[in-house]
C-alpha positions in Angstrom: 1.9 10.4 -29.3 2.6 11.6 -25.8 0.3 10.5 -22.9 -0.2 11.9 -19.4 1.1 8.8 -17.8 3.2 5.8 -18.8 2.1 2.4 -17.5 5.7 1.3 -18.0 6.4 3.3 -14.8 4.9 0.5 -12.8 6.2 -0.4 -9.3 5.5 -2.7 -6.4 6.5 -2.6 -2.7 6.2 -5.5 -0.3 7.1 -5.9 3.4 6.8 -8.8 5.8 6.5 -8.5 9.5 6.2 -10.6 12.7 4.5 -9.5 15.9 4.6 -5.8 15.3 3.0 -5.4 11.9 4.6 -4.4 8.7 5.1 -1.3 6.5 5.6 -1.5 2.7 7.1 1.7 1.3 7.4 3.2 -2.2 9.9 5.9 -1.7 9.2 9.4 -2.7 9.4 10.2 -6.4 11.4 13.1 -7.9 10.0 16.6 -7.8 6.6 16.6 -9.5 6.3 12.8 -9.6 3.2 11.3 -7.9 2.7 7.6 -7.1 -0.7 6.1 -8.0 -1.7 2.9 -6.0 -3.9 0.5 -7.8 -3.4 -2.7 -5.8 -3.3 -3.5 -2.0 -3.1 -7.0 -0.7 -1.4 -9.2 1.9 -2.0 -11.4 4.9 -2.2 -11.2 8.6 -2.6 -13.8 11.4 -4.5 -11.3 13.7 -7.1 -8.6 13.5 -5.5 -5.4 12.4 -5.9 -2.0 10.8 -4.5 -1.5 7.3 -3.7 2.1 6.3 -2.6 3.4 3.0 -0.6 6.6 3.6 0.6 9.5 1.5 3.4 10.7 3.8 1.6 11.1 7.1 -1.8 11.6 5.5 -4.1 8.5 5.6 -5.6 8.0 2.1 -7.6 5.0 3.0 -8.1 2.7 6.0 -9.5 -0.8 6.3 -10.2 -3.2 9.2 -8.7 -6.6 8.7 -10.9 -9.2 10.5 -9.3 -12.7 10.2 -12.5 -14.3 11.5 -14.3 -13.0 8.3 -11.5 -12.6 5.7 -9.2 -15.4 6.8 -5.5 -15.2 6.6 -5.2 -13.3 3.3 -6.8 -10.0 2.2 -7.2 -8.4 -1.2 -8.6 -4.8 -1.1 -11.1 -4.2 -3.9 -9.6 -2.3 -6.8 -9.2 1.4 -6.5 -7.1 4.3 -7.5 -5.3 6.3 -4.8 -3.1 9.2 -6.0 -0.3 10.5 -3.8 1.2 13.9 -3.4 4.1 14.7 -5.7 7.5 13.9 -4.2 6.0 12.0 -1.3 6.4 8.4 -0.2 3.4 6.0 -0.2 3.2 3.4 2.5 0.9 0.5 3.4 0.9 -0.2 7.1 -0.5 -3.2 9.0 -0.9 -2.2 12.6 -0.3 -5.6 14.3 0.0 -9.3 14.0 0.8 -12.3 16.2 3.7 -13.7 14.2 3.2 -13.4 10.5 1.9 -10.6 8.2 2.7 -9.0 4.9 1.5 -6.0 2.9 1.8 -5.6 -0.9 1.3 -2.4 -2.9 1.4 -1.9 -6.6 0.8 1.0 -9.0 2.6 3.4 -11.3 4.1 6.8 -11.2 3.0 9.9 -13.1 4.8 13.2 -13.7 
C-alpha cells in the first residue's frame, strides 16, 4: 500500500556555535521534495532569537530567555512544512560562548 509520506525518510541536523550563534541546515531536497520539521531543540548560554527558516522565509520564531528557560530549550511539538527543493535552517542569533540547535523531521515527495 502506497502512502503519501514515508517516515523512513527521517533526518536530523545539528550545529554547535560559540559567540556568534549557530545554524543547523538540512540541505534542499530534490525537485518536488519538501522537508517537514517536527522537532526543534538545543541550548544557549545567552538570551537569543531562534528562527526556523525555509530558505529565507521565517516559518517560526521564538525568543530564548535563559533566565526563564535555563541553558536548554525544547520547542513544543509542531509540524512545519518547507517549500519543495528548499533548505531548512534553524538559526540561533547569538550566544556568549556555547550554543547548539537541533532539528529533526522527515521528507515528503
